[in-house]
C-alpha positions as CSV (number, residue, x, y, z in Angstrom):
1,X,-84.8,-70.3,0.9
2,X,-83.5,-73.0,3.3
3,X,-85.5,-74.3,6.2
4,X,-84.5,-74.8,9.8
5,X,-84.7,-78.5,9.3
6,X,-82.3,-78.4,6.3
7,X,-79.7,-76.3,8.0
8,X,-79.8,-78.2,11.3
9,X,-79.8,-81.4,9.3
10,X,-76.5,-80.3,7.7
11,X,-75.1,-79.3,11.2
12,X,-76.0,-82.8,12.4
13,X,-74.0,-84.3,9.5
14,X,-71.0,-82.3,10.6
15,X,-71.5,-82.9,14.3
16,X,-73.7,-86.0,14.8
17,X,-76.0,-85.6,17.8
18,X,-75.5,-89.2,18.8
19,X,-71.9,-88.5,19.6
20,X,-72.7,-85.9,22.3
21,X,-72.1,-86.9,25.9
22,X,-75.0,-88.7,27.5
23,X,-75.5,-85.7,29.9
24,X,-75.5,-83.2,27.2
25,X,-78.6,-81.4,25.6
26,X,-78.0,-80.8,21.9
27,X,-80.2,-80.3,18.8
28,X,-83.2,-78.1,18.1
29,X,-84.5,-76.5,21.3
30,X,-86.9,-73.9,19.9
31,X,-88.4,-73.5,16.4
32,X,-90.6,-74.9,13.6
33,X,-88.5,-77.3,11.5
34,X,-90.3,-76.1,8.3
35,X,-89.7,-72.4,9.0
36,X,-87.7,-70.5,6.3
37,X,-84.3,-69.1,7.1
38,X,-82.6,-66.1,5.6
39,X,-80.3,-65.1,8.5
40,X,-78.4,-67.3,11.0
41,X,-76.6,-66.0,14.0
42,X,-73.8,-68.1,15.6
43,X,-72.8,-67.6,19.3
44,X,-71.1,-69.4,22.1
45,X,-73.8,-68.8,24.7
46,X,-77.6,-68.5,24.7
47,X,-77.8,-65.3,26.6
48,X,-80.3,-62.4,26.8
49,X,-78.0,-60.1,24.9
50,X,-77.4,-62.7,22.2
51,X,-81.2,-63.1,21.8
52,X,-81.6,-59.4,21.6
53,X,-78.9,-59.3,18.9
54,X,-80.7,-62.1,17.0
55,X,-83.9,-60.1,17.1
56,X,-82.1,-56.9,15.9
57,X,-80.6,-58.8,13.0
58,X,-83.9,-60.3,12.0
59,X,-82.3,-63.7,12.4
60,X,-84.5,-66.8,11.9
61,X,-82.1,-69.2,13.5
62,X,-79.7,-68.9,16.4
63,X,-77.0,-71.6,16.7
64,X,-75.1,-71.8,20.0
65,X,-72.4,-74.0,21.4
66,X,-73.8,-74.0,25.0
67,X,-77.3,-75.5,25.6
68,X,-80.1,-73.5,27.1
69,X,-81.3,-76.3,29.4
70,X,-78.2,-78.3,30.2
71,X,-79.4,-79.0,33.7
72,X,-83.1,-79.4,32.8
73,X,-86.0,-77.2,33.9
74,X,-89.6,-77.4,35.1
75,X,-90.7,-74.1,33.7
76,X,-90.4,-71.7,30.7
77,X,-92.4,-69.0,32.4
78,X,-91.7,-65.6,31.0
79,X,-90.8,-64.2,34.4
80,X,-87.7,-66.5,34.5
81,X,-84.5,-65.5,32.6
82,X,-84.5,-68.7,30.5
83,X,-88.2,-68.7,30.0
84,X,-88.0,-65.0,28.9
85,X,-85.5,-66.0,26.2
86,X,-87.8,-68.9,25.0
87,X,-90.7,-66.5,24.7
88,X,-88.7,-63.9,22.9
89,X,-87.4,-66.5,20.4
90,X,-90.8,-67.8,19.7
91,X,-92.4,-64.3,19.4
92,X,-89.8,-63.3,16.9
93,X,-89.8,-66.6,15.0
94,X,-86.3,-67.5,15.8
95,X,-85.2,-71.1,16.1
96,X,-82.5,-72.3,18.6
97,X,-80.1,-75.1,17.8
98,X,-77.2,-76.3,19.9
99,X,-74.1,-78.3,19.0
100,X,-72.0,-78.8,22.2
101,X,-69.9,-81.9,23.0
102,X,-70.7,-83.3,19.6
103,X,-69.0,-80.1,18.1
104,X,-66.2,-80.4,20.6
105,X,-65.0,-83.7,19.3
106,X,-65.7,-83.5,15.5
107,X,-63.2,-82.7,12.8
108,X,-63.5,-79.0,11.9
109,X,-65.2,-78.5,15.3
110,X,-64.3,-76.5,18.3
111,X,-60.9,-78.0,19.0
112,X,-59.7,-78.1,15.3
113,X,-60.8,-74.4,15.0
114,X,-58.8,-73.4,18.1
115,X,-55.7,-75.3,16.9
116,X,-55.9,-73.8,13.4
117,X,-56.3,-70.3,14.8
118,X,-53.1,-70.8,16.8
119,X,-51.1,-72.0,13.8
120,X,-50.9,-75.7,14.8
121,X,-50.1,-78.3,12.2
122,X,-50.5,-82.1,11.8
123,X,-53.1,-82.2,14.6
124,X,-54.6,-85.3,16.1
125,X,-57.1,-85.8,19.0
126,X,-55.7,-85.5,22.5
127,X,-58.3,-88.1,23.6
128,X,-59.6,-90.0,20.5
129,X,-63.3,-90.8,20.4
130,X,-64.4,-94.4,20.4
131,X,-68.1,-93.6,19.6
132,X,-69.2,-95.7,16.6
133,X,-71.1,-92.8,15.0
134,X,-68.1,-90.3,15.3
135,X,-66.3,-89.2,12.1
136,X,-62.7,-90.4,11.7
137,X,-60.3,-88.2,13.5
138,X,-62.9,-87.3,16.2
139,X,-61.9,-86.8,19.8
140,X,-61.5,-84.2,22.6
141,X,-58.7,-81.7,22.4
142,X,-55.9,-81.6,19.8
143,X,-52.2,-82.0,19.8
144,X,-50.0,-80.8,17.0
145,X,-46.9,-78.9,16.1
146,X,-46.0,-75.2,15.5
147,X,-44.1,-74.6,12.3
148,X,-41.0,-73.9,14.4
149,X,-40.1,-73.7,18.1
150,X,-40.9,-70.3,19.7
151,X,-40.6,-69.0,23.3
152,X,-43.5,-69.6,25.6
153,X,-43.8,-65.8,25.9
154,X,-44.3,-65.5,22.2
155,X,-46.9,-68.2,22.1
156,X,-48.8,-66.7,25.0
157,X,-48.8,-63.4,23.2
158,X,-50.2,-65.1,20.1
159,X,-53.0,-66.6,22.3
160,X,-53.8,-63.1,23.7
161,X,-53.9,-61.6,20.2
162,X,-56.0,-64.3,18.5
163,X,-58.6,-65.0,21.1
164,X,-61.4,-62.7,22.2
165,X,-60.5,-60.2,24.9
166,X,-62.0,-61.1,28.3
167,X,-61.5,-59.9,31.9
168,X,-60.0,-63.3,32.6
169,X,-57.2,-62.7,30.1
170,X,-54.4,-65.2,29.6
171,X,-52.7,-66.9,32.5
172,X,-49.4,-68.7,32.1
173,X,-47.6,-71.3,34.3
174,X,-44.0,-71.8,33.2
175,X,-40.8,-70.3,32.2
176,X,-41.6,-67.6,29.6
177,X,-38.3,-68.3,27.8
178,X,-39.0,-72.0,27.5
179,X,-39.1,-73.1,23.8
180,X,-42.4,-74.6,22.8
181,X,-43.0,-76.6,19.6
182,X,-45.5,-79.4,20.4
183,X,-48.8,-77.9,21.6
184,X,-51.9,-79.4,23.1
185,X,-55.2,-77.6,23.3
186,X,-58.7,-78.3,24.7
187,X,-61.5,-75.8,24.2
188,X,-63.6,-75.4,27.3
189,X,-62.9,-77.1,30.7
190,X,-59.9,-79.2,30.1
191,X,-58.1,-80.0,33.3
192,X,-59.2,-83.6,33.0
193,X,-56.7,-83.9,30.1
194,X,-53.6,-82.5,31.9
195,X,-52.2,-86.0,32.0
196,X,-53.0,-86.7,28.4
197,X,-51.2,-83.5,27.3
198,X,-48.2,-84.6,29.4
199,X,-48.3,-88.1,27.9
200,X,-48.5,-86.7,24.4
201,X,-45.2,-84.9,24.9
202,X,-46.7,-81.4,24.7
203,X,-44.5,-78.5,25.5
204,X,-47.5,-76.4,26.4
205,X,-51.1,-77.1,27.1
206,X,-53.8,-74.5,26.6
207,X,-57.3,-74.9,28.0
208,X,-59.9,-73.2,30.3
209,X,-61.1,-73.5,33.8
210,X,-57.9,-75.0,35.2
211,X,-58.3,-75.7,38.9
212,X,-55.7,-74.8,41.4
213,X,-54.8,-78.3,42.7
214,X,-54.9,-80.0,39.3
215,X,-52.7,-77.3,37.8
216,X,-50.2,-77.3,40.7
217,X,-49.9,-81.1,40.7
218,X,-49.5,-81.2,36.9
219,X,-46.8,-78.5,36.8
220,X,-44.6,-80.3,39.3
221,X,-44.3,-83.5,37.2
222,X,-41.0,-84.1,35.4
223,X,-41.3,-83.0,31.8
224,X,-44.7,-81.5,32.3
225,X,-45.9,-78.9,29.8
226,X,-46.2,-75.3,30.5
227,X,-49.9,-74.3,31.1
228,X,-52.0,-71.5,29.6
229,X,-55.4,-70.9,31.0
230,X,-57.9,-68.7,29.1
231,X,-61.6,-67.9,29.6
232,X,-64.0,-70.8,28.7
233,X,-65.9,-68.5,26.3
234,X,-62.7,-67.3,24.5
235,X,-61.4,-70.9,24.0
236,X,-64.5,-71.9,22.2
237,X,-65.3,-68.8,20.2
238,X,-63.0,-69.7,17.2
239,X,-65.5,-72.4,16.2
240,X,-68.1,-69.7,15.3
241,X,-66.4,-68.3,12.1
242,X,-65.6,-71.8,11.0
243,X,-69.1,-73.2,11.3
244,X,-70.7,-70.0,10.0
245,X,-68.6,-70.2,6.8
246,X,-69.6,-73.8,6.2
247,X,-73.3,-72.9,6.5
248,X,-72.9,-69.9,4.2
249,X,-71.2,-72.0,1.6
250,X,-73.9,-74.6,1.7
251,X,-77.0,-72.4,1.9
252,X,-78.2,-69.1,0.4
253,X,-78.4,-67.4,3.8
254,X,-76.7,-64.6,5.7
255,X,-74.4,-66.2,8.3
256,X,-73.4,-63.8,11.1
257,X,-71.0,-64.4,14.1
258,X,-71.8,-62.7,17.4
259,X,-68.9,-60.8,18.8
260,X,-70.7,-60.0,22.1
261,X,-68.6,-61.1,25.1
262,X,-70.8,-63.5,27.1
263,X,-68.0,-64.6,29.5
264,X,-69.6,-64.3,33.0
265,X,-66.6,-62.5,34.5
266,X,-66.7,-58.8,33.8
267,X,-63.9,-57.2,35.7
268,X,-60.4,-58.2,36.9
269,X,-58.4,-56.0,39.4
270,X,-54.7,-56.1,39.4
271,X,-53.0,-57.1,42.7
272,X,-51.6,-54.2,44.6
273,X,-49.7,-56.2,47.2
274,X,-47.1,-57.8,44.9
275,X,-43.9,-58.1,46.8
276,X,-45.5,-56.7,49.9
277,X,-47.2,-58.1,53.0
278,X,-50.8,-59.0,53.5
């Protein structure tokens, strides 16, 4: 039976911790490195419902994309939400490991998984990494080609079909009849790379957390790509089946993917004033 140290060591080979951003908090957060593992649960977020799922599954290791203590903390008291999760993990013998920005940039990481799910080919990083410890082909975002040009409407429908359903849904900026062939994607918050997507000649750029002013300014530039904005959670979820399959292939463990929706937005109401007055 594999140990936490062996599994997380393999994950560190795939997604070197040294390549994470300086502000990030990755690696083993909770757990005994020598503890044995028979079940691993993969999730985007460390959330009370995910911890409960890990307990119900009898998991020994929880691997998440987002860190528990990204902004630091001064307490893990059990009467705080994050402290409660730490106590529950320790009580039930569950380790917690995070691969965040190091998994974003890596080949076969978050962005490659998103691009592959959407049928993109011949992909390369949108913003190549210059970190000396990064694997060849590392970088944020991906830009590649669809097998053939299709209408923006059809591509947006594909996005809605392939990604997890969220209250946010799929927002589109652009002519739905526009033909798109070259596609740029960036899992997570990607409006910093709007100009990079434009410079790469993308016909459409898919990311999450697009801000009003950045999206508006970008869309008015000559030759700018159409924009697709999805939920942050949804854009990063495709990595989970990919990384879980790698762990299952390497170790004699049960690798499970959480399908719980941990996107913070729970409801969206349709506008009732379309075409009317306010």
